[in-house]
N, CA, C, O and the ligand as a Tripos MOL2 file, in Angstrom:
@<TRIPOS>MOLECULE
protein
  309   307    78     0     0
PROTEIN
NO_CHARGES

@<TRIPOS>ATOM
      1 N           6.0960  -15.3160   -9.0480 N.3       1 MET1
      2 CA          7.3010  -15.6250   -8.2030 C.3       1 MET1
      3 C           6.9420  -16.8710   -7.3190 C.2       1 MET1
      4 O           5.8230  -16.8220   -6.8070 O.2       1 MET1
      5 N           7.6930  -17.9600   -7.0590 N.am      2 ALA2
      6 CA          7.4710  -19.0500   -6.2860 C.3       2 ALA2
      7 C           7.8890  -18.6830   -4.9910 C.2       2 ALA2
      8 O           8.9790  -18.1800   -4.7170 O.2       2 ALA2
      9 N           6.8910  -18.9800   -4.1310 N.am      3 THR3
     10 CA          7.1320  -18.8720   -2.6000 C.3       3 THR3
     11 C           8.1990  -19.7530   -1.9480 C.2       3 THR3
     12 O           8.1170  -20.9810   -1.9570 O.2       3 THR3
     13 N           9.1050  -19.1450   -1.4380 N.am      4 GLU4
     14 CA         10.1330  -20.1110   -0.7370 C.3       4 GLU4
     15 C           9.8060  -20.2570    0.8030 C.2       4 GLU4
     16 O           9.3140  -19.3030    1.4040 O.2       4 GLU4
     17 N          10.0540  -21.3400    1.3820 N.am      5 PHE5
     18 CA          9.7430  -21.6780    2.5530 C.3       5 PHE5
     19 C          10.9950  -21.9610    3.4870 C.2       5 PHE5
     20 O          11.8940  -22.7000    3.0860 O.2       5 PHE5
     21 N          11.0410  -21.3800    4.7000 N.am      6 PHE6
     22 CA         11.9540  -21.8230    5.6290 C.3       6 PHE6
     23 C          11.7290  -22.7570    6.7270 C.2       6 PHE6
     24 O          10.7170  -22.5820    7.4060 O.2       6 PHE6
     25 N          12.5650  -23.7840    7.0260 N.am      7 CYS7
     26 CA         12.2650  -24.9670    7.7700 C.3       7 CYS7
     27 C          12.8390  -24.5300    9.1170 C.2       7 CYS7
     28 O          14.0300  -24.2440    9.2400 O.2       7 CYS7
     29 N          11.9220  -24.4850   10.1720 N.am      8 THR8
     30 CA         12.4160  -24.0670   11.4490 C.3       8 THR8
     31 C          13.1540  -25.2120   12.1790 C.2       8 THR8
     32 O          13.6960  -25.0280   13.2690 O.2       8 THR8
     33 N          13.1540  -26.6310   11.4150 N.am      9 SER9
     34 CA         14.0460  -27.4750   12.0830 C.3       9 SER9
     35 C          15.2710  -27.6240   11.7050 C.2       9 SER9
     36 O          16.0600  -27.9090   12.6070 O.2       9 SER9
     37 N          15.7570  -27.5050   10.4680 N.am     10 CYS10
     38 CA         17.0220  -27.5150    9.8360 C.3      10 CYS10
     39 C          17.5030  -26.3470    9.1550 C.2      10 CYS10
     40 O          18.6420  -26.3050    8.6910 O.2      10 CYS10
     41 N          16.6040  -25.2980    9.0640 N.am     11 GLY11
     42 CA         17.2650  -23.9710    8.4770 C.3      11 GLY11
     43 C          17.1810  -23.9440    6.8010 C.2      11 GLY11
     44 O          17.6310  -23.0470    6.0880 O.2      11 GLY11
     45 N          16.5670  -25.0220    6.4040 N.am     12 THR12
     46 CA         16.6370  -25.0890    4.7870 C.3      12 THR12
     47 C          15.7460  -24.0430    4.5100 C.2      12 THR12
     48 O          14.7110  -23.8940    5.1600 O.2      12 THR12
     49 N          16.1600  -23.1320    3.3640 N.am     13 VAL13
     50 CA         15.3790  -22.3780    2.7070 C.3      13 VAL13
     51 C          15.0490  -22.8530    1.1320 C.2      13 VAL13
     52 O          15.9780  -23.1560    0.3840 O.2      13 VAL13
     53 N          13.9250  -22.8860    0.7760 N.am     14 GLY14
     54 CA         13.6060  -23.4370   -0.5060 C.3      14 GLY14
     55 C          11.9750  -23.7010   -0.8330 C.2      14 GLY14
     56 O          10.9760  -23.2810   -0.2490 O.2      14 GLY14
     57 N          12.0830  -24.3600   -1.7230 N.am     15 LYS15
     58 CA         10.6270  -24.9430   -2.1960 C.3      15 LYS15
     59 C          10.2870  -26.1650   -1.4210 C.2      15 LYS15
     60 O          11.1130  -27.0780   -1.4250 O.2      15 LYS15
     61 N           9.1250  -26.3100   -0.7250 N.am     16 PRO16
     62 CA          8.8160  -27.5730   -0.0450 C.3      16 PRO16
     63 C           8.2720  -28.4670   -0.8360 C.2      16 PRO16
     64 O           7.5740  -28.0920   -1.7780 O.2      16 PRO16
     65 N           8.4830  -29.7260   -0.6040 N.am     17 ARG17
     66 CA          7.4660  -30.6040   -1.1820 C.3      17 ARG17
     67 C           6.1270  -30.6280   -0.5650 C.2      17 ARG17
     68 O           5.8790  -30.5130    0.6350 O.2      17 ARG17
     69 N           5.1730  -30.8150   -1.6790 N.am     18 VAL18
     70 CA          3.6200  -30.7260   -1.3310 C.3      18 VAL18
     71 C           2.9900  -31.9280   -1.6770 C.2      18 VAL18
     72 O           3.1360  -32.4800   -2.7680 O.2      18 VAL18
     73 N           2.2930  -32.3380   -0.7640 N.am     19 ARG19
     74 CA          1.4640  -33.6120   -0.9400 C.3      19 ARG19
     75 C           0.1030  -33.2300   -0.8290 C.2      19 ARG19
     76 O          -0.2950  -32.3230   -0.0970 O.2      19 ARG19
     77 N          -0.6750  -34.0020   -1.6370 N.am     20 ASN20
     78 CA         -2.0720  -33.8370   -1.6040 C.3      20 ASN20
     79 C          -2.5840  -34.7090   -0.4040 C.2      20 ASN20
     80 O          -1.9090  -35.6930   -0.1010 O.2      20 ASN20
     81 N          -3.7220  -34.4240    0.2990 N.am     21 ARG21
     82 CA         -4.4520  -35.3020    1.1710 C.3      21 ARG21
     83 C          -5.2230  -36.3270    0.5030 C.2      21 ARG21
     84 O          -5.4930  -36.2250   -0.6930 O.2      21 ARG21
     85 N          -5.5880  -37.2950    1.1970 N.am     22 GLY22
     86 CA         -6.5860  -38.2600    0.6060 C.3      22 GLY22
     87 C          -5.9970  -38.8420   -0.5230 C.2      22 GLY22
     88 O          -4.8330  -38.5440   -0.7920 O.2      22 GLY22
     89 N          -6.7170  -39.7450   -1.3330 N.am     23 SER23
     90 CA         -6.2410  -40.4590   -2.4510 C.3      23 SER23
     91 C          -7.1410  -40.3100   -3.6250 C.2      23 SER23
     92 O          -8.3590  -40.2080   -3.4810 O.2      23 SER23
     93 N          -6.4840  -40.2940   -4.9290 N.am     24 SER24
     94 CA         -7.1930  -40.1840   -6.1850 C.3      24 SER24
     95 C          -8.1160  -41.1770   -6.3860 C.2      24 SER24
     96 O          -9.1470  -40.9780   -7.0280 O.2      24 SER24
     97 N          -7.7750  -42.4410   -5.7900 N.am     25 ALA25
     98 CA         -8.7180  -43.6890   -6.0000 C.3      25 ALA25
     99 C         -10.0040  -43.3830   -5.3290 C.2      25 ALA25
    100 O         -11.0390  -43.6730   -5.9290 O.2      25 ALA25
    101 N         -10.0610  -42.8730   -4.2470 N.am     26 ILE26
    102 CA        -11.3500  -42.4910   -3.3710 C.3      26 ILE26
    103 C         -12.1500  -41.4280   -4.1150 C.2      26 ILE26
    104 O         -13.3760  -41.3780   -4.2150 O.2      26 ILE26
    105 N         -11.2850  -40.6220   -4.5990 N.am     27 GLU27
    106 CA        -11.9810  -39.3350   -5.5950 C.3      27 GLU27
    107 C         -12.6460  -39.8570   -6.5630 C.2      27 GLU27
    108 O         -13.8410  -39.5750   -6.6540 O.2      27 GLU27
    109 N         -12.0280  -40.7510   -7.5280 N.am     28 ILE28
    110 CA        -12.6670  -41.1960   -8.4910 C.3      28 ILE28
    111 C         -14.0270  -42.0320   -8.2530 C.2      28 ILE28
    112 O         -15.0580  -41.8490   -8.9020 O.2      28 ILE28
    113 N         -13.8590  -43.0140   -7.1790 N.am     29 ILE29
    114 CA        -15.0680  -43.7860   -6.7580 C.3      29 ILE29
    115 C         -16.0270  -42.9420   -6.4820 C.2      29 ILE29
    116 O         -17.1550  -43.1850   -6.9090 O.2      29 ILE29
    117 N         -15.7620  -41.6980   -5.6610 N.am     30 LEU30
    118 CA        -16.8480  -40.8340   -5.2500 C.3      30 LEU30
    119 C         -17.5370  -40.1880   -6.4240 C.2      30 LEU30
    120 O         -18.7640  -40.1360   -6.5110 O.2      30 LEU30
    121 N         -16.6950  -39.6870   -7.3390 N.am     31 TRP31
    122 CA        -17.1700  -39.1120   -8.5170 C.3      31 TRP31
    123 C         -18.1070  -39.9430   -9.3940 C.2      31 TRP31
    124 O         -19.0790  -39.4770   -9.9890 O.2      31 TRP31
    125 N         -17.7350  -41.1660   -9.4130 N.am     32 LEU32
    126 CA        -18.3370  -42.3690  -10.3040 C.3      32 LEU32
    127 C         -19.8230  -42.5760   -9.6500 C.2      32 LEU32
    128 O         -20.8430  -42.6760  -10.3330 O.2      32 LEU32
    129 N         -19.7900  -42.6230   -8.3200 N.am     33 CYS33
    130 CA        -21.0510  -43.1990   -7.5600 C.3      33 CYS33
    131 C         -21.8470  -41.9120   -7.1660 C.2      33 CYS33
    132 O         -23.0600  -41.8660   -7.3710 O.2      33 CYS33
    133 N         -21.2120  -40.9290   -6.6330 N.am     34 PHE34
    134 CA        -21.9500  -39.7860   -6.1190 C.3      34 PHE34
    135 C         -21.2670  -38.5560   -6.5850 C.2      34 PHE34
    136 O         -20.1460  -38.2890   -6.1540 O.2      34 PHE34
    137 N         -21.8710  -37.7870   -7.4390 N.am     35 ILE35
    138 CA        -21.3660  -36.5440   -7.8740 C.3      35 ILE35
    139 C         -21.0730  -35.5720   -6.9090 C.2      35 ILE35
    140 O         -20.0210  -34.9340   -6.9210 O.2      35 ILE35
    141 N         -22.0770  -35.4120   -5.9610 N.am     36 ILE36
    142 CA        -21.8480  -34.2970   -4.9670 C.3      36 ILE36
    143 C         -20.8510  -34.4210   -4.0450 C.2      36 ILE36
    144 O         -20.1740  -33.4330   -3.7640 O.2      36 ILE36
    145 N         -20.5990  -35.7700   -3.3880 N.am     37 PRO37
    146 CA        -19.5670  -35.9220   -2.3820 C.3      37 PRO37
    147 C         -18.4010  -35.9300   -3.0990 C.2      37 PRO37
    148 O         -17.4080  -35.5630   -2.4710 O.2      37 PRO37
    149 N         -18.2120  -36.3260   -4.5210 N.am     38 GLY38
    150 CA        -17.0560  -36.3590   -5.3160 C.3      38 GLY38
    151 C         -16.5480  -34.8900   -5.2510 C.2      38 GLY38
    152 O         -15.3790  -34.6740   -4.9320 O.2      38 GLY38
    153 N         -17.3530  -33.9400   -5.5290 N.am     39 LEU39
    154 CA        -17.0660  -32.6250   -5.9420 C.3      39 LEU39
    155 C         -16.4300  -32.1040   -4.3690 C.2      39 LEU39
    156 O         -15.3370  -31.5510   -4.2440 O.2      39 LEU39
    157 N         -17.2620  -32.3790   -3.3680 N.am     40 PHE40
    158 CA        -16.7090  -32.0500   -1.8290 C.3      40 PHE40
    159 C         -15.2830  -32.6940   -1.6800 C.2      40 PHE40
    160 O         -14.3290  -32.0660   -1.2210 O.2      40 PHE40
    161 N         -15.2280  -33.7510   -2.0230 N.am     41 TYR41
    162 CA        -13.7950  -34.5980   -1.8440 C.3      41 TYR41
    163 C         -12.7240  -33.9400   -2.3750 C.2      41 TYR41
    164 O         -11.6420  -33.8090   -1.8030 O.2      41 TYR41
    165 N         -13.0840  -33.4010   -3.7710 N.am     42 THR42
    166 CA        -12.0280  -32.8430   -4.5880 C.3      42 THR42
    167 C         -11.6870  -31.3310   -3.9030 C.2      42 THR42
    168 O         -10.5330  -30.9470   -3.7100 O.2      42 THR42
    169 N         -12.6340  -30.7110   -3.6420 N.am     43 LEU43
    170 CA        -12.4270  -29.3410   -2.9890 C.3      43 LEU43
    171 C         -11.7640  -29.5170   -1.7530 C.2      43 LEU43
    172 O         -10.9790  -28.6200   -1.4460 O.2      43 LEU43
    173 N         -11.9310  -30.6960   -0.7840 N.am     44 TRP44
    174 CA        -11.2690  -30.7400    0.3810 C.3      44 TRP44
    175 C          -9.8870  -31.0480    0.2160 C.2      44 TRP44
    176 O          -9.0590  -30.6830    1.0500 O.2      44 TRP44
    177 N          -9.5190  -31.8330   -1.0190 N.am     45 ARG45
    178 CA         -8.2280  -32.1640   -1.2080 C.3      45 ARG45
    179 C          -7.4460  -30.8950   -1.6400 C.2      45 ARG45
    180 O          -6.3380  -30.5940   -1.1960 O.2      45 ARG45
    181 N          -8.0930  -30.2420   -2.4830 N.am     46 MET46
    182 CA         -7.3680  -28.8620   -3.0730 C.3      46 MET46
    183 C          -7.0910  -27.9630   -1.9410 C.2      46 MET46
    184 O          -5.9930  -27.4110   -1.8730 O.2      46 MET46
    185 N          -8.0370  -27.7620   -1.0050 N.am     47 GLY47
    186 CA         -7.8460  -27.0070    0.1140 C.3      47 GLY47
    187 C          -6.8390  -27.2810    1.2550 C.2      47 GLY47
    188 O          -6.5260  -26.5090    2.1620 O.2      47 GLY47
    189 N          -6.4090  -28.4930    1.0340 N.am     48 ARG48
    190 CA         -5.6320  -29.0090    2.4290 C.3      48 ARG48
    191 C          -4.3190  -29.5520    1.7770 C.2      48 ARG48
    192 O          -4.2240  -30.7620    1.5750 O.2      48 ARG48
    193 N          -3.2850  -28.6880    1.4350 N.am     49 LYS49
    194 CA         -2.2510  -29.2910    0.9320 C.3      49 LYS49
    195 C          -1.0850  -29.1160    2.1440 C.2      49 LYS49
    196 O          -0.8310  -28.0610    2.7260 O.2      49 LYS49
    197 N          -0.5610  -30.1890    2.3290 N.am     50 ASP50
    198 CA          0.4840  -30.2060    3.3280 C.3      50 ASP50
    199 C           1.9770  -29.9480    2.8990 C.2      50 ASP50
    200 O           2.3710  -30.5150    1.8810 O.2      50 ASP50
    201 N           2.6460  -29.3130    3.4470 N.am     51 ARG51
    202 CA          3.9040  -28.8990    3.0320 C.3      51 ARG51
    203 C           5.1590  -29.5970    3.7790 C.2      51 ARG51
    204 O           5.0510  -29.6920    5.0020 O.2      51 ARG51
    205 N           6.0770  -29.9850    3.3090 N.am     52 TYR52
    206 CA          7.1340  -30.5910    4.0670 C.3      52 TYR52
    207 C           8.5250  -30.2090    3.5730 C.2      52 TYR52
    208 O           8.7660  -30.0040    2.3830 O.2      52 TYR52
    209 N           9.4640  -30.1200    4.5910 N.am     53 CYS53
    210 CA         10.8630  -29.7910    4.1250 C.3      53 CYS53
    211 C          11.4490  -30.7250    3.2240 C.2      53 CYS53
    212 O          11.2810  -31.9290    3.4170 O.2      53 CYS53
    213 N          12.2050  -30.2510    2.1380 N.am     54 ARG54
    214 CA         12.8480  -31.1470    1.2860 C.3      54 ARG54
    215 C          14.0710  -31.9070    1.9620 C.2      54 ARG54
    216 O          14.4580  -33.0210    1.6100 O.2      54 ARG54
    217 N          14.5910  -31.1880    2.9230 N.am     55 ASN55
    218 CA         16.0100  -31.6900    3.5180 C.3      55 ASN55
    219 C          15.6920  -32.7150    4.7270 C.2      55 ASN55
    220 O          16.2760  -33.7970    4.8020 O.2      55 ASN55
    221 N          14.6810  -32.2790    5.7130 N.am     56 CYS56
    222 CA         14.5050  -33.1330    6.7290 C.3      56 CYS56
    223 C          13.1690  -33.6500    6.9850 C.2      56 CYS56
    224 O          12.9520  -34.2600    8.0320 O.2      56 CYS56
    225 N          12.0720  -33.4230    5.9490 N.am     57 ASN57
    226 CA         10.9540  -34.0040    6.0060 C.3      57 ASN57
    227 C          10.0420  -33.3760    7.1290 C.2      57 ASN57
    228 O           8.9260  -33.8480    7.3470 O.2      57 ASN57
    229 N          10.5100  -32.3590    7.8000 N.am     58 ALA58
    230 CA          9.7350  -31.6930    8.8640 C.3      58 ALA58
    231 C           8.3300  -31.0370    8.2590 C.2      58 ALA58
    232 O           8.3670  -30.2950    7.2780 O.2      58 ALA58
    233 N           7.3220  -31.3130    8.8070 N.am     59 PRO59
    234 CA          6.0230  -30.8590    8.3110 C.3      59 PRO59
    235 C           5.6990  -29.4790    8.7350 C.2      59 PRO59
    236 O           4.5100  -29.2240    8.9230 O.2      59 PRO59
    237 N           6.5220  -28.6150    8.9000 N.am     60 ASN60
    238 CA          6.1900  -27.3360    9.2810 C.3      60 ASN60
    239 C           7.1560  -26.1470    8.7020 C.2      60 ASN60
    240 O           7.5840  -25.3110    9.4990 O.2      60 ASN60
    241 N           7.4690  -26.0790    7.4360 N.am     61 PRO61
    242 CA          8.2540  -24.9400    7.0360 C.3      61 PRO61
    243 C           7.1930  -23.7350    6.7930 C.2      61 PRO61
    244 O           6.0380  -23.9020    6.4040 O.2      61 PRO61
    245 N           7.7990  -22.4980    7.0950 N.am     62 ILE62
    246 CA          7.1340  -21.3510    7.0550 C.3      62 ILE62
    247 C           7.5480  -20.3210    6.0000 C.2      62 ILE62
    248 O           8.7610  -20.2850    5.7890 O.2      62 ILE62
    249 N           6.8490  -19.5490    5.3550 N.am     63 PRO63
    250 CA          7.1560  -18.6630    4.2420 C.3      63 PRO63
    251 C           8.5680  -17.7770    4.6890 C.2      63 PRO63
    252 O           8.6490  -17.1190    5.7260 O.2      63 PRO63
    253 N           9.5050  -17.9000    3.8050 N.am     64 ALA64
    254 CA         10.6100  -17.3410    4.1630 C.3      64 ALA64
    255 C          10.7940  -15.7980    4.3330 C.2      64 ALA64
    256 O          11.7060  -15.1440    4.8400 O.2      64 ALA64
    257 N           9.5130  -15.4070    3.6810 N.am     65 SER65
    258 CA          9.5070  -13.7120    3.8300 C.3      65 SER65
    259 C           8.8490  -13.4370    5.2120 C.2      65 SER65
    260 O           8.6940  -12.2650    5.5550 O.2      65 SER65
    261 N           8.4870  -14.3690    5.9550 N.am     66 SER66
    262 CA          7.7470  -13.9730    7.2530 C.3      66 SER66
    263 C           8.8030  -13.4770    8.2980 C.2      66 SER66
    264 O           9.9930  -13.7930    8.2640 O.2      66 SER66
    265 N           8.2330  -12.6780    9.2130 N.am     67 PRO67
    266 CA          9.2390  -12.1410   10.2460 C.3      67 PRO67
    267 C          10.0150  -13.0230   11.1690 C.2      67 PRO67
    268 O          11.0730  -12.7080   11.7120 O.2      67 PRO67
    269 N           9.3090  -14.2920   11.3060 N.am     68 MET68
    270 CA          9.8370  -15.2860   12.0630 C.3      68 MET68
    271 C          11.1270  -15.9010   11.4100 C.2      68 MET68
    272 O          12.1900  -16.1130   11.9940 O.2      68 MET68
    273 N          10.8150  -16.1680    9.9970 N.am     69 ALA69
    274 CA         12.0660  -16.6810    9.1940 C.3      69 ALA69
    275 C          13.1550  -15.7570    9.0510 C.2      69 ALA69
    276 O          14.3220  -16.1440    8.9790 O.2      69 ALA69
    277 N          12.7770  -14.4100    9.0010 N.am     70 GLN70
    278 CA         13.7210  -13.4260    8.7290 C.3      70 GLN70
    279 C          14.7620  -13.3030    9.9820 C.2      70 GLN70
    280 O          15.9630  -13.0480    9.8900 O.2      70 GLN70
    281 N          14.0900  -13.5220   11.0560 N.am     71 ARG71
    282 CA         14.7670  -13.5700   12.4720 C.3      71 ARG71
    283 C          15.6260  -14.6800   12.5040 C.2      71 ARG71
    284 O          16.7610  -14.5170   12.9540 O.2      71 ARG71
    285 N          15.2780  -15.7560   12.1090 N.am     72 HIS72
    286 CA         16.1450  -16.9600   12.1780 C.3      72 HIS72
    287 C          17.3240  -16.8340   11.2190 C.2      72 HIS72
    288 O          18.4560  -17.2070   11.5270 O.2      72 HIS72
    289 N          17.0140  -16.2950   10.0520 N.am     73 LEU73
    290 CA         18.1140  -16.1620    9.0830 C.3      73 LEU73
    291 C          19.1500  -15.1810    9.4860 C.2      73 LEU73
    292 O          20.3530  -15.3110    9.2610 O.2      73 LEU73
    293 N          18.5110  -14.0560   10.1800 N.am     74 ALA74
    294 CA         19.6130  -13.1290   10.6590 C.3      74 ALA74
    295 C          20.3870  -13.6880   11.8060 C.2      74 ALA74
    296 O          21.5310  -13.2770   12.0000 O.2      74 ALA74
    297 N          19.8490  -14.6020   12.5890 N.am     75 GLY75
    298 CA         20.4060  -14.9090   13.8020 C.3      75 GLY75
    299 C          21.6450  -16.2880   13.4790 C.2      75 GLY75
    300 O          22.6810  -16.4560   14.1230 O.2      75 GLY75
    301 N          21.2210  -17.0300   12.4650 N.am     76 VAL76
    302 CA         22.1950  -17.9760   12.0760 C.3      76 VAL76
    303 C          23.2670  -17.5800   11.3950 C.2      76 VAL76
    304 O          24.3500  -17.6030   11.9790 O.2      76 VAL76
    305 N          23.2050  -17.2160   10.2700 N.am     77 ARG77
    306 CA         24.2720  -16.5200    9.5880 C.3      77 ARG77
    307 C          25.3670  -17.5890    9.2800 C.2      77 ARG77
    308 O          26.4000  -17.2640    8.6950 O.2      77 ARG77
    309 ZN         14.0850  -29.0470    7.3010 Zn       78 ZN78
@<TRIPOS>BOND
     1     1     2 1
     2     2     3 1
     3     3     4 2
     4     3     5 am
     5     5     6 1
     6     6     7 1
     7     7     8 2
     8     7     9 am
     9     9    10 1
    10    10    11 1
    11    11    12 2
    12    11    13 am
    13    13    14 1
    14    14    15 1
    15    15    16 2
    16    15    17 am
    17    17    18 1
    18    18    19 1
    19    19    20 2
    20    19    21 am
    21    21    22 1
    22    22    23 1
    23    23    24 2
    24    23    25 am
    25    25    26 1
    26    26    27 1
    27    27    28 2
    28    27    29 am
    29    29    30 1
    30    30    31 1
    31    31    32 2
    32    31    33 am
    33    33    34 1
    34    34    35 1
    35    35    36 2
    36    35    37 am
    37    37    38 1
    38    38    39 1
    39    39    40 2
    40    39    41 am
    41    41    42 1
    42    42    43 1
    43    43    44 2
    44    43    45 am
    45    45    46 1
    46    46    47 1
    47    47    48 2
    48    47    49 am
    49    49    50 1
    50    50    51 1
    51    51    52 2
    52    51    53 am
    53    53    54 1
    54    54    55 1
    55    55    56 2
    56    55    57 am
    57    57    58 1
    58    58    59 1
    59    59    60 2
    60    59    61 am
    61    61    62 1
    62    62    63 1
    63    63    64 2
    64    63    65 am
    65    65    66 1
    66    66    67 1
    67    67    68 2
    68    67    69 am
    69    69    70 1
    70    70    71 1
    71    71    72 2
    72    71    73 am
    73    73    74 1
    74    74    75 1
    75    75    76 2
    76    75    77 am
    77    77    78 1
    78    78    79 1
    79    79    80 2
    80    79    81 am
    81    81    82 1
    82    82    83 1
    83    83    84 2
    84    83    85 am
    85    85    86 1
    86    86    87 1
    87    87    88 2
    88    87    89 am
    89    89    90 1
    90    90    91 1
    91    91    92 2
    92    91    93 am
    93    93    94 1
    94    94    95 1
    95    95    96 2
    96    95    97 am
    97    97    98 1
    98    98    99 1
    99    99   100 2
   100    99   101 am
   101   101   102 1
   102   102   103 1
   103   103   104 2
   104   103   105 am
   105   105   106 1
   106   106   107 1
   107   107   108 2
   108   107   109 am
   109   109   110 1
   110   110   111 1
   111   111   112 2
   112   111   113 am
   113   113   114 1
   114   114   115 1
   115   115   116 2
   116   115   117 am
   117   117   118 1
   118   118   119 1
   119   119   120 2
   120   119   121 am
   121   121   122 1
   122   122   123 1
   123   123   124 2
   124   123   125 am
   125   125   126 1
   126   126   127 1
   127   127   128 2
   128   127   129 am
   129   129   130 1
   130   130   131 1
   131   131   132 2
   132   131   133 am
   133   133   134 1
   134   134   135 1
   135   135   136 2
   136   135   137 am
   137   137   138 1
   138   138   139 1
   139   139   140 2
   140   139   141 am
   141   141   142 1
   142   142   143 1
   143   143   144 2
   144   143   145 am
   145   145   146 1
   146   146   147 1
   147   147   148 2
   148   147   149 am
   149   149   150 1
   150   150   151 1
   151   151   152 2
   152   151   153 am
   153   153   154 1
   154   154   155 1
   155   155   156 2
   156   155   157 am
   157   157   158 1
   158   158   159 1
   159   159   160 2
   160   159   161 am
   161   161   162 1
   162   162   163 1
   163   163   164 2
   164   163   165 am
   165   165   166 1
   166   166   167 1
   167   167   168 2
   168   167   169 am
   169   169   170 1
   170   170   171 1
   171   171   172 2
   172   171   173 am
   173   173   174 1
   174   174   175 1
   175   175   176 2
   176   175   177 am
   177   177   178 1
   178   178   179 1
   179   179   180 2
   180   179   181 am
   181   181   182 1
   182   182   183 1
   183   183   184 2
   184   183   185 am
   185   185   186 1
   186   186   187 1
   187   187   188 2
   188   187   189 am
   189   189   190 1
   190   190   191 1
   191   191   192 2
   192   191   193 am
   193   193   194 1
   194   194   195 1
   195   195   196 2
   196   195   197 am
   197   197   198 1
   198   198   199 1
   199   199   200 2
   200   199   201 am
   201   201   202 1
   202   202   203 1
   203   203   204 2
   204   203   205 am
   205   205   206 1
   206   206   207 1
   207   207   208 2
   208   207   209 am
   209   209   210 1
   210   210   211 1
   211   211   212 2
   212   211   213 am
   213   213   214 1
   214   214   215 1
   215   215   216 2
   216   215   217 am
   217   217   218 1
   218   218   219 1
   219   219   220 2
   220   219   221 am
   221   221   222 1
   222   222   223 1
   223   223   224 2
   224   223   225 am
   225   225   226 1
   226   226   227 1
   227   227   228 2
   228   227   229 am
   229   229   230 1
   230   230   231 1
   231   231   232 2
   232   231   233 am
   233   233   234 1
   234   234   235 1
   235   235   236 2
   236   235   237 am
   237   237   238 1
   238   238   239 1
   239   239   240 2
   240   239   241 am
   241   241   242 1
   242   242   243 1
   243   243   244 2
   244   243   245 am
   245   245   246 1
   246   246   247 1
   247   247   248 2
   248   247   249 am
   249   249   250 1
   250   250   251 1
   251   251   252 2
   252   251   253 am
   253   253   254 1
   254   254   255 1
   255   255   256 2
   256   255   257 am
   257   257   258 1
   258   258   259 1
   259   259   260 2
   260   259   261 am
   261   261   262 1
   262   262   263 1
   263   263   264 2
   264   263   265 am
   265   265   266 1
   266   266   267 1
   267   267   268 2
   268   267   269 am
   269   269   270 1
   270   270   271 1
   271   271   272 2
   272   271   273 am
   273   273   274 1
   274   274   275 1
   275   275   276 2
   276   275   277 am
   277   277   278 1
   278   278   279 1
   279   279   280 2
   280   279   281 am
   281   281   282 1
   282   282   283 1
   283   283   284 2
   284   283   285 am
   285   285   286 1
   286   286   287 1
   287   287   288 2
   288   287   289 am
   289   289   290 1
   290   290   291 1
   291   291   292 2
   292   291   293 am
   293   293   294 1
   294   294   295 1
   295   295   296 2
   296   295   297 am
   297   297   298 1
   298   298   299 1
   299   299   300 2
   300   299   301 am
   301   301   302 1
   302   302   303 1
   303   303   304 2
   304   303   305 am
   305   305   306 1
   306   306   307 1
   307   307   308 2
@<TRIPOS>SUBSTRUCTURE
     1 MET1         2 RESIDUE 1 A MET
     2 ALA2         6 RESIDUE 1 A ALA
     3 THR3        10 RESIDUE 1 A THR
     4 GLU4        14 RESIDUE 1 A GLU
     5 PHE5        18 RESIDUE 1 A PHE
     6 PHE6        22 RESIDUE 1 A PHE
     7 CYS7        26 RESIDUE 1 A CYS
     8 THR8        30 RESIDUE 1 A THR
     9 SER9        34 RESIDUE 1 A SER
    10 CYS10       38 RESIDUE 1 A CYS
    11 GLY11       42 RESIDUE 1 A GLY
    12 THR12       46 RESIDUE 1 A THR
    13 VAL13       50 RESIDUE 1 A VAL
    14 GLY14       54 RESIDUE 1 A GLY
    15 LYS15       58 RESIDUE 1 A LYS
    16 PRO16       62 RESIDUE 1 A PRO
    17 ARG17       66 RESIDUE 1 A ARG
    18 VAL18       70 RESIDUE 1 A VAL
    19 ARG19       74 RESIDUE 1 A ARG
    20 ASN20       78 RESIDUE 1 A ASN
    21 ARG21       82 RESIDUE 1 A ARG
    22 GLY22       86 RESIDUE 1 A GLY
    23 SER23       90 RESIDUE 1 A SER
    24 SER24       94 RESIDUE 1 A SER
    25 ALA25       98 RESIDUE 1 A ALA
    26 ILE26      102 RESIDUE 1 A ILE
    27 GLU27      106 RESIDUE 1 A GLU
    28 ILE28      110 RESIDUE 1 A ILE
    29 ILE29      114 RESIDUE 1 A ILE
    30 LEU30      118 RESIDUE 1 A LEU
    31 TRP31      122 RESIDUE 1 A TRP
    32 LEU32      126 RESIDUE 1 A LEU
    33 CYS33      130 RESIDUE 1 A CYS
    34 PHE34      134 RESIDUE 1 A PHE
    35 ILE35      138 RESIDUE 1 A ILE
    36 ILE36      142 RESIDUE 1 A ILE
    37 PRO37      146 RESIDUE 1 A PRO
    38 GLY38      150 RESIDUE 1 A GLY
    39 LEU39      154 RESIDUE 1 A LEU
    40 PHE40      158 RESIDUE 1 A PHE
    41 TYR41      162 RESIDUE 1 A TYR
    42 THR42      166 RESIDUE 1 A THR
    43 LEU43      170 RESIDUE 1 A LEU
    44 TRP44      174 RESIDUE 1 A TRP
    45 ARG45      178 RESIDUE 1 A ARG
    46 MET46      182 RESIDUE 1 A MET
    47 GLY47      186 RESIDUE 1 A GLY
    48 ARG48      190 RESIDUE 1 A ARG
    49 LYS49      194 RESIDUE 1 A LYS
    50 ASP50      198 RESIDUE 1 A ASP
    51 ARG51      202 RESIDUE 1 A ARG
    52 TYR52      206 RESIDUE 1 A TYR
    53 CYS53      210 RESIDUE 1 A CYS
    54 ARG54      214 RESIDUE 1 A ARG
    55 ASN55      218 RESIDUE 1 A ASN
    56 CYS56      222 RESIDUE 1 A CYS
    57 ASN57      226 RESIDUE 1 A ASN
    58 ALA58      230 RESIDUE 1 A ALA
    59 PRO59      234 RESIDUE 1 A PRO
    60 ASN60      238 RESIDUE 1 A ASN
    61 PRO61      242 RESIDUE 1 A PRO
    62 ILE62      246 RESIDUE 1 A ILE
    63 PRO63      250 RESIDUE 1 A PRO
    64 ALA64      254 RESIDUE 1 A ALA
    65 SER65      258 RESIDUE 1 A SER
    66 SER66      262 RESIDUE 1 A SER
    67 PRO67      266 RESIDUE 1 A PRO
    68 MET68      270 RESIDUE 1 A MET
    69 ALA69      274 RESIDUE 1 A ALA
    70 GLN70      278 RESIDUE 1 A GLN
    71 ARG71      282 RESIDUE 1 A ARG
    72 HIS72      286 RESIDUE 1 A HIS
    73 LEU73      290 RESIDUE 1 A LEU
    74 ALA74      294 RESIDUE 1 A ALA
    75 GLY75      298 RESIDUE 1 A GLY
    76 VAL76      302 RESIDUE 1 A VAL
    77 ARG77      306 RESIDUE 1 A ARG
    78 ZN78       309 GROUP 0 **** ****
């Protein structure tokens, strides 16, 4: 089951947009020239995915199942 996220800025609940950090061009160059830095760069990119709200692009959606989101949803109605 996909995790849904709640946006604290606009109240949207849904799947966030996910962007990878860094660029694939740098990743390829590092892999071609230096295997080890390329490996670390790939791991760094995979570990750092940024989430953005689909509606307002706020960079801080929280899991919809979290207590904070539940409180917001109960209060807004
Ligand atoms: Zn939003």
